[in-house]
Backbone bond lengths (Angstrom), bond angles and torsions (degrees), N, CA, C in turn:
res aa  C-N    CA-C-N  psi(-1)  N-CA   C-N-CA  omega(-1)  CA-C   N-CA-C  phi
1 X - - - 1.464 - - 1.520 109.78 -
2 X 1.323 115.65 129.25 1.459 121.06 174.83 1.518 108.68 -101.08
3 X 1.312 116.31 137.45 1.453 119.86 178.88 1.520 109.20 -154.21
4 X 1.317 115.67 164.12 1.460 121.77 176.40 1.519 108.45 -129.36
5 X 1.322 116.39 154.52 1.458 122.36 -176.81 1.519 109.49 -100.45
6 X 1.328 116.41 132.06 1.455 120.58 174.26 1.522 109.01 -62.78
7 X 1.342 116.37 130.54 1.467 120.55 -175.51 1.524 112.12 -70.66
8 X 1.334 118.13 -27.78 1.453 119.86 -179.05 1.516 110.87 -71.28
9 X 1.331 116.23 149.01 1.462 120.59 175.34 1.532 109.32 -60.34
10 X 1.335 118.66 144.28 1.463 121.69 -174.61 1.522 114.69 -54.62
11 X 1.351 117.63 -32.80 1.461 118.72 -176.58 1.530 113.08 -67.77
12 X 1.343 117.40 -14.38 1.459 120.51 178.83 1.519 112.45 -95.05
13 X 1.304 118.73 5.67 1.455 120.88 -179.18 1.513 111.02 75.92
14 X 1.340 116.08 -148.06 1.463 120.97 -178.23 1.522 109.15 -119.40
15 X 1.328 115.97 146.24 1.454 120.03 179.66 1.518 111.51 -71.26
16 X 1.337 117.13 -22.99 1.458 121.84 179.74 1.521 108.35 -124.61
17 X 1.333 117.05 116.23 1.459 121.54 177.58 1.526 109.36 -82.83
18 X 1.327 116.81 129.65 1.459 119.95 -174.26 1.519 113.44 -81.56
19 X 1.339 118.04 -16.07 1.457 119.67 -176.51 1.519 112.93 -103.87
20 X 1.342 116.72 13.24 1.453 119.34 -179.65 1.521 111.96 -76.90
21 X 1.333 116.84 142.58 1.455 122.35 176.06 1.517 108.04 -139.86
22 X 1.325 116.01 148.98 1.452 120.13 179.12 1.517 109.99 -58.18
23 X 1.329 116.03 133.49 1.454 120.03 176.87 1.519 109.22 -64.11
24 X 1.329 116.83 144.27 1.457 121.03 -174.05 1.521 112.06 -62.71
25 X 1.347 117.20 -27.76 1.455 119.63 -178.20 1.531 112.21 -84.68
26 X 1.309 118.15 -1.73 1.460 121.61 -179.17 1.515 110.19 -98.59
27 X 1.319 115.96 122.46 1.464 120.30 174.70 1.517 108.98 -102.93
28 X 1.311 116.57 146.41 1.466 122.35 -175.93 1.524 109.32 -126.76
29 X 1.328 116.23 128.60 1.466 122.73 175.60 1.520 107.47 -114.01
30 X 1.341 116.91 107.41 1.469 120.31 -176.70 1.532 112.60 -91.39
31 X 1.326 117.09 3.89 1.468 120.17 -177.52 1.519 113.07 -99.79
32 X 1.331 117.76 17.27 1.463 121.58 -176.82 1.523 111.47 -61.96
33 X 1.319 116.83 -48.84 1.465 121.34 -177.46 1.523 112.55 -103.86
34 X 1.312 116.62 -33.48 1.467 120.84 -178.53 1.520 108.89 -148.80
35 X 1.345 118.03 145.19 1.470 119.57 176.23 1.519 109.78 -67.13
36 X 1.333 118.07 155.20 1.473 120.97 -176.63 1.521 113.78 -51.50
37 X 1.345 118.26 -37.21 1.462 120.81 -177.77 1.522 112.49 -66.83
38 X 1.338 117.19 -18.60 1.472 120.58 -177.66 1.525 111.98 -109.78
39 X 1.308 116.09 13.85 1.466 117.70 177.75 1.517 109.92 -67.66
40 X 1.336 115.67 129.47 1.465 122.73 179.95 1.519 107.69 -161.86
41 X 1.329 118.31 161.20 1.462 119.57 176.57 1.524 111.91 -55.65
42 X 1.331 115.37 139.20 1.467 121.86 -178.65 1.520 109.31 -108.17
43 X 1.323 116.05 123.95 1.456 121.99 172.79 1.520 108.49 -99.15
44 X 1.326 119.65 123.12 1.469 120.10 -179.28 1.521 111.24 -57.34
45 X 1.326 118.92 145.16 1.462 121.27 177.90 1.525 111.69 -55.90
46 X 1.318 115.73 148.98 1.466 120.21 -179.17 1.523 112.30 -61.16
47 X 1.332 116.97 -21.97 1.464 120.93 179.96 1.524 112.99 -80.96
48 X 1.324 117.09 -6.21 1.469 120.11 -179.13 1.523 110.62 -75.33
49 X 1.307 116.49 121.37 1.459 120.47 179.75 1.516 112.19 -96.15
50 X 1.337 115.23 157.34 1.467 119.74 176.83 1.525 109.79 -71.10
51 X 1.309 116.14 149.05 1.461 122.01 179.01 1.522 109.02 -73.64
52 X 1.337 116.16 131.16 1.467 120.79 -171.87 1.525 113.15 -71.40
53 X 1.326 116.90 -46.64 1.460 120.78 -174.27 1.525 109.44 -119.38
54 X 1.332 115.57 118.29 1.468 120.98 -179.24 1.519 108.63 -120.19
55 X 1.324 115.76 130.45 1.452 121.73 175.18 1.523 107.93 -106.22
56 X 1.314 116.82 118.23 1.466 122.20 178.17 1.533 108.13 -99.06
57 X 1.317 117.06 129.14 1.458 120.57 177.96 1.530 109.70 -119.73
58 X 1.306 115.15 150.83 1.468 119.60 -179.14 1.521 108.44 -158.22
59 X 1.308 115.58 163.34 1.454 121.76 175.08 1.518 110.02 -139.58
60 X 1.311 116.84 152.45 1.463 122.29 177.31 1.522 108.13 -133.34
61 X 1.316 116.10 155.52 1.457 120.73 179.59 1.525 108.91 -144.89
62 X 1.321 115.60 155.94 1.459 120.12 179.27 1.522 109.27 -153.76
63 X 1.315 116.34 133.69 1.465 121.06 174.72 1.522 107.44 -82.85
64 X 1.322 116.70 118.68 1.466 121.12 -179.08 1.524 112.11 -86.43
65 X 1.322 117.27 -30.79 1.470 120.80 177.76 1.521 109.21 -168.36
66 X 1.315 115.52 146.80 1.467 121.02 171.73 1.524 107.64 -103.98
67 X 1.323 116.20 142.51 1.457 118.96 -174.34 1.525 110.85 -147.86
68 X 1.311 114.54 174.21 1.465 122.08 176.98 1.515 107.76 -120.99
69 X 1.335 115.70 132.28 1.466 120.59 176.45 1.525 107.71 -94.65
70 X 1.326 115.93 116.68 1.463 121.27 -176.14 1.529 110.77 -91.55
71 X 1.308 116.14 138.24 1.461 121.85 176.78 1.520 109.30 -100.22
72 X 1.342 118.03 160.84 1.483 120.14 -179.27 1.524 112.67 -56.72
73 X 1.332 118.56 -27.55 1.454 120.20 -178.75 1.513 114.13 -80.62
74 X 1.324 117.20 -2.33 1.455 120.97 177.67 1.517 114.75 100.93
75 X 1.335 118.23 -11.84 1.461 120.54 177.90 1.526 109.38 -73.28
76 X 1.328 115.96 156.87 1.458 121.13 -179.59 1.527 109.30 -136.68
77 X 1.327 115.30 140.92 1.462 120.73 179.57 1.516 108.97 -124.20
78 X 1.335 117.66 141.24 1.466 120.17 -177.01 1.523 112.60 -71.69
79 X 1.325 114.42 152.54 1.464 121.95 177.80 1.528 107.41 -157.94
80 X 1.298 116.21 176.32 1.461 119.06 175.32 1.519 110.20 -150.15
81 X 1.309 115.30 146.06 1.458 122.54 172.37 1.524 107.43 -98.87
82 X 1.311 116.44 129.83 1.452 120.20 -175.35 1.522 110.59 -141.68
83 X 1.322 115.05 155.03 1.460 122.88 174.00 1.520 108.25 -113.80
84 X 1.313 116.37 143.54 1.457 119.62 177.43 1.527 109.15 -147.40
85 X 1.311 115.34 155.42 1.460 120.47 -176.65 1.522 109.72 -150.08
86 X 1.311 116.04 155.06 1.460 122.41 174.24 1.518 108.11 -136.80
87 X 1.321 115.87 154.14 1.457 119.43 -178.98 1.508 111.40 -157.85
88 X 1.317 114.79 171.85 1.461 121.22 179.38 1.523 108.71 -141.76
89 X 1.328 115.76 141.41 1.452 122.08 177.76 1.524 108.18 -128.20
90 X 1.326 116.42 128.22 1.466 121.54 -178.12 1.526 109.65 -100.06
91 X 1.330 115.80 130.85 1.468 122.15 177.47 1.526 108.26 -117.50
92 X 1.314 116.33 114.80 1.462 121.49 -179.79 1.528 110.37 -142.75
93 X 1.326 115.93 42.60 1.452 122.12 -171.06 1.512 110.52 107.36
94 X 1.312 116.26 -23.68 1.459 123.79 170.68 1.518 107.57 -142.69
95 X 1.305 117.10 161.25 1.459 121.87 -178.78 1.524 109.07 -107.43
96 X 1.339 115.66 128.55 1.463 120.34 -178.53 1.523 109.61 -141.57
97 X 1.332 116.43 126.72 1.459 120.69 173.66 1.524 107.82 -72.95
98 X 1.334 116.68 120.70 1.461 120.95 -174.23 1.529 112.96 -109.40
99 X 1.311 117.76 -11.06 1.469 119.43 179.99 1.516 110.08 -158.28
100 X 1.331 115.65 137.33 1.470 122.54 174.37 1.523 108.04 -147.56
101 X 1.314 116.64 135.90 1.460 121.11 175.06 1.528 107.68 -138.89
102 X 1.321 116.20 124.69 1.467 122.50 179.94 1.527 108.61 -113.04
103 X 1.319 117.06 129.89 1.456 121.68 179.12 1.524 109.78 -135.87
104 X 1.336 115.28 165.57 1.464 121.21 177.97 1.526 108.31 -134.90
105 X 1.304 115.94 168.04 1.447 117.95 179.74 1.511 112.98 -166.85
106 X 1.341 114.92 151.24 1.462 122.76 168.10 1.526 105.94 -96.92
107 X 1.328 117.15 107.13 1.456 121.87 -174.28 1.527 109.72 -95.99
108 X 1.332 114.75 125.85 1.458 120.36 -179.62 1.517 108.99 -158.97
109 X 1.322 116.23 161.91 1.455 120.14 171.18 1.530 108.03 -65.45
110 X 1.344 118.37 154.91 1.476 119.79 178.99 1.521 111.44 -46.90
111 X 1.321 115.50 122.64 1.469 121.14 -170.52 1.520 108.35 -148.97
112 X 1.335 117.21 117.38 1.466 121.01 -177.75 1.523 112.07 -67.11
113 X 1.335 117.43 -18.18 1.469 120.09 -179.41 1.527 112.74 -89.13
114 X 1.330 117.47 -6.49 1.467 120.64 -177.44 1.522 110.85 -76.92
115 X 1.308 116.12 136.28 1.461 123.00 177.20 1.519 109.17 -136.67
116 X 1.302 116.52 155.07 1.469 121.11 178.28 1.525 109.96 -58.07
117 X 1.314 114.97 142.83 1.460 121.23 177.15 1.525 108.21 -103.63
118 X 1.316 116.51 119.92 1.461 120.90 -178.32 1.523 109.21 -111.64
119 X 1.326 116.04 129.28 1.462 122.03 177.52 1.522 109.20 -125.82
120 X 1.315 115.95 175.11 1.468 120.27 178.19 1.513 111.63 -63.91
121 X 1.322 116.64 -23.63 1.460 119.68 -171.21 1.524 113.87 -112.66
122 X 1.316 118.34 2.98 1.451 119.96 178.34 1.511 111.75 165.70
123 X 1.335 115.15 157.46 1.463 121.32 178.74 1.522 108.88 -111.78
124 X 1.325 115.53 139.26 1.463 122.25 -179.34 1.531 108.61 -115.68
125 X 1.338 118.22 90.17 1.472 119.50 178.41 1.524 111.00 -68.67
126 X 1.313 116.33 155.98 1.466 121.42 -179.57 1.525 109.18 -69.06
127 X 1.334 116.06 130.36 1.467 122.40 176.76 1.530 107.16 -132.74
128 X 1.316 116.13 127.84 1.454 120.44 -174.78 1.525 112.54 -72.81
129 X 1.324 115.49 143.86 1.465 123.97 172.85 1.530 107.30 -120.23
130 X 1.328 118.15 161.06 1.471 120.12 -177.57 1.517 114.87 -63.54
131 X 1.338 117.85 -26.21 1.455 119.84 -177.38 1.506 111.52 -166.90
132 X 1.345 116.89 -167.77 1.463 122.81 -175.39 1.527 113.69 -93.14
133 X 1.313 118.14 -17.81 1.459 119.85 -174.17 1.527 110.48 -68.29
134 X 1.336 117.35 156.16 1.470 119.73 176.72 1.521 112.37 -54.57
135 X 1.345 117.13 -36.20 1.461 120.70 179.83 1.530 110.79 -67.19
136 X 1.341 116.77 -39.86 1.463 120.49 179.48 1.526 111.32 -67.89
137 X 1.321 116.34 -40.24 1.465 119.40 178.21 1.527 110.66 -64.32
138 X 1.331 115.86 -41.66 1.468 119.88 177.73 1.525 110.70 -64.47
139 X 1.332 116.88 -37.80 1.464 120.57 178.52 1.516 110.94 -64.98
140 X 1.326 116.45 -41.05 1.461 119.40 176.90 1.511 111.86 -59.39
141 X 1.328 116.17 -43.47 1.463 120.81 177.39 1.520 110.46 -62.54
142 X 1.337 117.19 -45.51 1.461 121.32 179.80 1.530 111.17 -60.85
143 X 1.324 117.38 -41.00 1.460 120.73 -178.55 1.523 111.39 -65.65
144 X 1.313 117.48 -41.56 1.462 119.85 179.28 1.527 110.96 -68.09
145 X 1.331 116.96 -39.24 1.456 119.36 176.76 1.525 110.58 -64.44
146 X 1.346 116.83 -41.76 1.454 120.42 178.51 1.513 112.43 -61.11
147 X 1.336 116.84 -41.51 1.459 120.24 178.17 1.527 111.13 -63.29
148 X 1.325 115.95 -36.74 1.462 119.99 177.72 1.523 110.23 -65.54
149 X 1.331 117.64 -41.48 1.463 121.67 177.08 1.524 111.23 -61.37
150 X 1.333 116.75 -43.81 1.468 120.70 -179.68 1.521 110.54 -59.48
151 X 1.328 116.16 -43.87 1.458 119.84 -179.90 1.511 112.62 -61.14
152 X 1.339 116.51 -43.23 1.465 119.76 179.92 1.523 111.44 -68.51
153 X 1.343 116.58 -43.15 1.461 120.08 -179.12 1.524 111.26 -64.04
154 X 1.322 117.16 -35.65 1.462 120.88 -178.99 1.517 111.82 -72.83
155 X 1.335 116.85 -25.99 1.456 120.77 -176.65 1.521 112.95 -82.33
156 X 1.333 117.58 -17.30 1.457 121.81 -179.01 1.530 109.48 -108.77
157 X 1.332 116.39 155.35 1.461 120.52 179.96 1.524 109.92 -124.86
158 X 1.330 115.67 146.19 1.460 122.27 178.10 1.524 108.17 -165.24
159 X 1.324 116.56 164.52 1.463 120.30 177.70 1.528 110.57 -65.44
160 X 1.334 116.43 -34.06 1.452 122.68 177.88 1.514 108.35 -137.55
161 X 1.324 117.22 127.72 1.468 122.60 174.92 1.526 106.59 -110.04
162 X 1.322 116.71 107.90 1.455 120.77 -177.35 1.521 109.27 -93.77
163 X 1.327 115.32 114.27 1.461 122.48 179.97 1.516 108.42 -91.13
164 X 1.323 117.74 122.30 1.465 120.08 178.42 1.525 108.90 -76.83
165 X 1.327 115.56 98.76 1.456 121.35 -177.36 1.522 109.98 125.76
166 X 1.333 117.45 -179.09 1.462 120.49 179.16 1.521 111.74 -60.14
167 X 1.329 115.46 157.48 1.460 121.54 -177.56 1.523 112.15 -81.70
168 X 1.299 118.38 -5.77 1.471 123.44 -174.78 1.526 111.28 -48.26
169 X 1.351 115.40 125.79 1.453 120.99 179.27 1.508 113.97 82.27
170 X 1.340 117.56 -5.99 1.460 119.97 -176.99 1.528 112.30 -127.24
171 X 1.341 115.87 13.24 1.460 119.74 -176.38 1.522 112.66 -68.62
172 X 1.343 118.15 -16.50 1.465 120.80 179.67 1.525 112.30 -84.76
173 X 1.341 118.19 -7.80 1.460 121.36 178.64 1.532 108.32 -70.31
174 X 1.335 119.24 123.06 1.463 121.10 -178.58 1.532 112.22 -57.78
175 X 1.337 116.36 131.01 1.457 121.31 177.62 1.511 114.77 74.71
176 X 1.345 117.89 14.01 1.463 120.43 -173.98 1.524 111.73 -81.56
177 X 1.329 115.57 138.86 1.462 123.64 173.73 1.528 107.23 -134.09
178 X 1.329 116.38 126.77 1.457 120.23 175.63 1.513 110.25 -78.51
179 X 1.336 115.93 144.09 1.467 121.76 -174.83 1.526 107.63 -129.15
180 X 1.339 116.56 108.05 1.469 122.19 -173.87 1.522 109.59 -109.47
181 X 1.333 116.38 118.48 1.471 121.31 -175.60 1.520 112.77 -89.14
182 X 1.341 116.89 -32.29 1.455 121.60 -175.10 1.523 109.51 -111.12
183 X 1.329 116.84 134.97 1.459 121.46 -173.26 1.529 110.06 -105.84
184 X 1.332 115.52 100.96 1.461 121.05 179.76 1.527 111.80 -94.59
185 X 1.321 116.89 -18.84 1.460 121.73 -173.78 1.519 109.73 -123.93
186 X 1.328 116.81 135.44 1.465 121.92 176.28 1.523 108.30 -93.15
187 X 1.320 116.86 101.25 1.461 120.86 -176.70 1.526 112.64 -83.43
188 X 1.320 117.87 -33.37 1.464 120.49 -171.50 1.519 111.45 -87.94
189 X 1.323 117.76 140.91 1.465 120.53 175.22 1.523 110.13 -70.73
190 X 1.336 117.97 156.82 1.471 121.51 -177.63 1.527 113.78 -54.14
191 X 1.322 117.60 -29.18 1.471 120.63 -176.54 1.521 112.69 -62.08
192 X 1.337 117.74 -28.09 1.470 119.82 -177.73 1.527 112.78 -122.87
193 X 1.343 118.20 -6.58 1.467 120.02 -176.06 1.526 111.68 -61.32
194 X 1.334 118.04 -29.41 1.454 120.62 179.72 1.512 114.17 -62.44
195 X 1.340 116.95 -19.01 1.468 120.02 178.45 1.522 110.67 -62.02
196 X 1.326 117.16 -32.47 1.469 120.32 179.44 1.529 110.28 -59.82
197 X 1.336 116.78 -44.58 1.454 120.33 179.89 1.517 113.28 -66.83
198 X 1.348 117.59 -20.08 1.464 121.24 -179.45 1.522 112.94 -87.61
199 X 1.335 117.47 -6.39 1.462 119.90 -177.22 1.522 111.36 -65.57
200 X 1.332 115.59 137.30 1.464 121.72 169.07 1.525 107.98 -95.05
201 X 1.311 117.16 166.70 1.469 120.98 179.09 1.524 109.80 -57.07
202 X 1.334 116.21 129.81 1.456 121.19 -179.78 1.507 114.28 88.38
203 X 1.314 117.59 -4.77 1.458 120.82 176.62 1.527 110.31 -96.40
204 X 1.328 115.28 157.17 1.459 121.71 179.82 1.525 109.91 -132.18
205 X 1.324 115.15 166.05 1.456 119.61 172.25 1.526 108.57 -83.49
206 X 1.323 118.19 164.61 1.464 119.30 168.03 1.520 110.24 -60.10
207 X 1.325 115.76 157.63 1.450 120.18 178.08 1.525 110.97 -69.05
208 X 1.331 116.07 147.91 1.458 121.84 170.12 1.524 108.03 -136.94
209 X 1.321 116.30 156.24 1.463 122.04 -178.08 1.517 109.76 -105.57
210 X 1.324 116.39 129.15 1.463 121.09 173.55 1.519 108.23 -113.96
211 X 1.324 116.36 135.87 1.468 121.37 -175.79 1.521 109.49 -134.78
212 X 1.312 115.59 128.83 1.472 122.67 172.24 1.519 105.81 -136.27
213 X 1.325 117.88 -110.10 1.459 119.69 172.48 1.519 111.30 -77.41
214 X 1.326 116.14 -13.52 1.461 122.59 175.56 1.518 107.98 -151.84
215 X 1.318 116.79 164.79 1.464 121.12 -175.82 1.522 110.64 -116.52
216 X 1.331 115.87 148.82 1.466 121.11 176.89 1.518 109.26 -153.37
217 X 1.345 114.40 151.71 1.450 120.71 169.64 1.529 107.98 -78.10
218 X 1.321 117.04 142.07 1.463 121.29 177.20 1.512 109.68 -135.20
219 X 1.315 116.27 155.15 1.460 122.25 172.60 1.521 108.77 -159.51
220 X 1.326 115.40 155.09 1.462 121.83 176.59 1.516 109.18 -101.31
221 X 1.327 115.52 144.31 1.468 122.72 -178.23 1.521 108.54 -136.44
222 X 1.341 115.97 136.41 1.468 118.24 175.60 1.528 109.63 -101.27
223 X 1.327 114.98 129.85 1.454 121.93 177.54 1.527 110.11 -91.40
224 X 1.322 118.05 156.23 1.466 119.61 178.02 1.523 110.90 -68.26
225 X 1.315 116.39 138.11 1.456 121.05 -179.69 1.508 109.94 175.03
226 X 1.323 117.31 -178.15 1.467 121.09 -179.56 1.521 111.47 -63.94
227 X 1.310 116.56 147.85 1.458 120.94 178.54 1.532 109.24 -74.20
228 X 1.323 115.35 158.23 1.457 120.17 -179.16 1.504 109.69 -174.01
229 X 1.332 116.95 -133.60 1.456 120.44 178.74 1.532 109.65 -70.40
230 X 1.328 118.83 166.70 1.466 121.30 -173.85 1.528 114.94 -58.11
231 X 1.337 117.99 -24.75 1.461 119.97 -179.04 1.527 113.06 -101.47
232 X 1.315 117.69 11.32 1.467 120.97 -179.68 1.529 110.15 -62.22
233 X 1.314 116.39 129.28 1.460 121.22 177.12 1.516 114.71 74.74
234 X 1.337 117.79 11.20 1.463 121.14 -177.35 1.529 110.02 -94.28
235 X 1.322 116.42 134.95 1.462 122.85 174.85 1.527 108.18 -124.50
236 X 1.307 115.40 159.36 1.467 120.35 174.61 1.515 109.01 -112.50
237 X 1.324 116.25 134.32 1.456 122.09 179.69 1.523 109.74 -113.73
238 X 1.323 116.33 149.25 1.452 122.83 179.51 1.524 110.01 -131.32
239 X 1.332 117.01 141.05 1.462 121.51 173.26 1.518 108.82 -137.57
240 X 1.308 116.01 163.24 1.455 121.33 -175.24 1.524 111.74 -63.54
241 X 1.327 115.86 138.74 1.460 121.18 177.13 1.522 111.95 -79.30
242 X 1.336 117.71 -1.56 1.458 120.52 178.66 1.525 112.18 -72.71
243 X 1.325 117.11 -20.35 1.462 120.74 -179.58 1.525 110.76 -78.87
244 X 1.336 116.80 155.87 1.452 120.81 173.71 1.525 109.02 -67.61
245 X 1.329 115.82 154.76 1.461 120.35 -177.18 1.529 110.89 -58.28
246 X 1.321 117.54 -42.31 1.464 120.54 -179.41 1.514 112.61 -59.70
247 X 1.333 116.78 -40.28 1.471 120.45 178.42 1.516 110.43 -69.94
248 X 1.323 117.17 -37.55 1.463 120.22 178.48 1.527 110.49 -65.27
249 X 1.328 117.65 -39.22 1.467 121.40 178.01 1.527 110.07 -64.15
250 X 1.337 116.86 -44.21 1.464 120.16 178.77 1.525 111.09 -62.27
251 X 1.337 116.76 -38.85 1.463 120.18 177.91 1.524 110.53 -65.33
252 X 1.328 117.08 -43.51 1.468 120.24 179.52 1.529 110.79 -61.14
253 X 1.328 117.59 -40.26 1.472 120.73 177.56 1.525 110.71 -64.05
254 X 1.339 116.74 -43.96 1.467 120.15 -179.27 1.522 111.33 -64.85
255 X 1.331 116.82 -38.87 1.464 120.52 177.49 1.529 110.45 -64.50
256 X 1.342 116.90 -39.99 1.465 121.17 -179.90 1.525 111.27 -64.69
257 X 1.324 117.46 -31.03 1.466 121.26 178.22 1.527 111.22 -80.44
258 X 1.336 116.26 -30.92 1.472 120.85 -172.52 1.525 113.58 -83.92
259 X 1.327 118.02 -45.26 1.465 120.41 -168.99 1.531 115.24 -68.43
260 X 1.341 120.40 -33.41 1.470 117.77 -177.64 1.520 114.94 -55.59
261 X 1.331 118.21 -29.09 1.478 119.06 -179.49 1.522 112.05 -70.40
262 X 1.344 117.55 -16.39 1.459 121.37 178.98 1.525 112.65 -99.79
263 X 1.340 117.40 -1.13 1.466 120.73 -176.90 1.520 110.49 -64.51
264 X 1.316 116.80 138.09 1.462 121.52 -177.93 1.523 111.26 -83.92
265 X 1.324 115.40 162.71 1.460 122.74 179.70 1.527 109.43 -106.36
266 X 1.338 118.35 147.56 1.470 121.00 -176.04 1.525 114.35 -57.47
267 X 1.338 118.06 -33.83 1.465 118.47 -177.15 1.526 112.00 -76.98
268 X 1.345 116.91 -6.27 1.461 119.88 178.61 1.527 113.11 -113.86
269 X 1.336 117.57 -21.01 1.460 120.29 -176.41 1.515 110.01 -144.61
270 X 1.331 115.81 133.04 1.461 121.07 -177.24 1.522 113.36 -73.99
271 X 1.351 117.24 -10.48 1.469 120.57 177.48 1.522 111.04 -117.24
272 X 1.340 115.50 31.72 1.461 120.45 179.01 1.524 110.05 -69.64
273 X 1.343 115.82 150.47 1.475 128.22 -5.05 1.519 113.67 -90.03
274 X 1.357 117.52 -1.54 1.466 119.63 -172.23 1.527 113.51 -66.82
275 X 1.332 118.01 -32.11 1.463 119.78 -179.23 1.525 108.38 -80.78
276 X 1.313 116.90 90.37 1.459 122.88 -173.75 1.528 110.87 -58.82
277 X 1.335 115.70 146.49 1.467 120.09 -176.16 1.534 113.34 -53.69
278 X 1.340 120.08 -46.86 1.474 118.26 -179.91 1.524 112.60 -62.11
279 X 1.335 117.50 -39.04 1.465 120.35 179.72 1.527 109.97 -66.55
280 X 1.327 116.83 -42.77 1.468 120.09 179.58 1.523 110.84 -62.22
281 X 1.346 116.62 -43.20 1.459 119.95 179.47 1.514 112.15 -65.32
282 X 1.334 116.52 -41.52 1.462 120.61 178.85 1.525 110.03 -65.20
283 X 1.318 116.80 -41.59 1.464 120.59 179.98 1.527 111.29 -61.06
284 X 1.334 116.94 -42.23 1.469 119.82 178.39 1.524 110.96 -61.63
285 X 1.340 116.31 -43.51 1.462 119.43 -178.86 1.521 111.31 -66.70
286 X 1.323 117.20 -39.77 1.459 119.83 179.22 1.527 110.87 -64.50
287 X 1.340 116.95 -42.43 1.463 119.49 179.12 1.536 110.87 -64.09
288 X 1.311 116.73 -36.80 1.464 119.55 177.52 1.525 110.47 -62.74
289 X 1.328 115.57 -39.15 1.459 119.23 -176.76 1.528 113.05 -77.14
290 X 1.316 117.87 -12.04 1.460 119.34 174.92 1.525 111.52 -65.18
291 X 1.319 116.63 -22.10 1.455 120.37 -179.29 1.514 112.12 98.27
292 X 1.317 115.62 168.31 1.459 121.33 -177.80 1.529 110.03 -72.97
293 X 1.335 118.80 119.94 1.468 119.92 -176.32 1.518 113.75 -63.35
294 X 1.326 117.63 -36.56 1.466 120.08 -179.91 1.527 110.56 -66.00
295 X 1.338 116.56 -40.51 1.460 120.96 179.49 1.531 110.84 -64.71
296 X 1.325 116.05 -44.26 1.458 119.82 179.46 1.532 111.13 -65.50
297 X 1.315 116.37 -38.55 1.461 120.07 179.28 1.534 110.89 -64.20
298 X 1.332 116.27 -43.33 1.473 119.29 178.42 1.523 110.09 -62.52
299 X 1.331 117.14 -39.07 1.456 120.28 178.19 1.518 112.07 -62.88
300 X 1.319 116.45 -39.25 1.461 120.13 178.48 1.531 111.00 -68.93
301 X 1.322 116.70 -37.86 1.472 119.85 177.49 1.534 109.92 -62.37
302 X 1.330 117.38 -43.51 1.462 120.43 179.60 1.523 111.07 -63.66
303 X 1.342 115.71 -40.55 1.473 119.60 179.61 1.530 110.73 -63.84
304 X 1.355 117.29 -35.75 1.449 120.56 179.87 1.543 110.87 -69.68
305 X 1.326 116.68 -34.11 1.458 120.22 -179.48 1.516 112.87 -80.03
306 X 1.356 116.10 -21.16 1.466 120.26 -177.92 1.509 108.88 -128.67
307 X 1.337 118.43 68.92 1.475 120.42 179.84 1.515 111.01 -64.28
308 X 1.347 116.99 152.54 1.463 119.86 -179.36 1.532 111.74 -64.20
């Protein structure tokens, strides 16, 4: 039996999900840069220079406690108290965190009985979620964190703004490129998907267009790292479809030249090489600023036992 080991630590799952399929509402045009018959790994031209100033943005979230909101009639509806944060780190020869915002919230479906929860260690204002289910509450948290990321990314300027995650909702940010580490969806048809496995470090696939409720250019890029399965070290990048194809191609080449220098090493990061050093460092700082989870949990327990 031949097999390969996923480079990521087991607790992070797999970088490539085997059961992913393109969503039915997503259309894919693989002929944007090259016709299917000419699809092959792309090496950026030797004249392509690395981008001088890169702004990395990221967000983190944590559920501090799950609770039930009780109504005067005795009914109870689920909710959760959560902390979330977003930040940005600028790399221009040195790395500097330039923005951080930490917020909290009581996430629940619209509920007239919901009130802000105040503790000794933080206040959780009411924030609406789409519904009562755990998935809806998590979506509400994700949406608020995403909005916080958009605000920070829009307030800072750089030659390249690398968004950790899909570009959805942030495609209007100047210089923004979405950076997707985990592959849940198979966008490419079998006729060209093998090109991904043929990529060498620093090479990318031709651009393709994906369209659902919005459109974006996408491409796959392999980062330098240990060899393994065909998708080892591969990330997907997204840029706005508002740009001309020629500009999008030039951006993809510049990104392919720029990102490998930030790729992490396995002995330093459990999600190497995809978890870039600036993103990993920013994520650690954001999680630290969320506060001590045990302390916040005790504060919420006390608030529940001693309502105003």
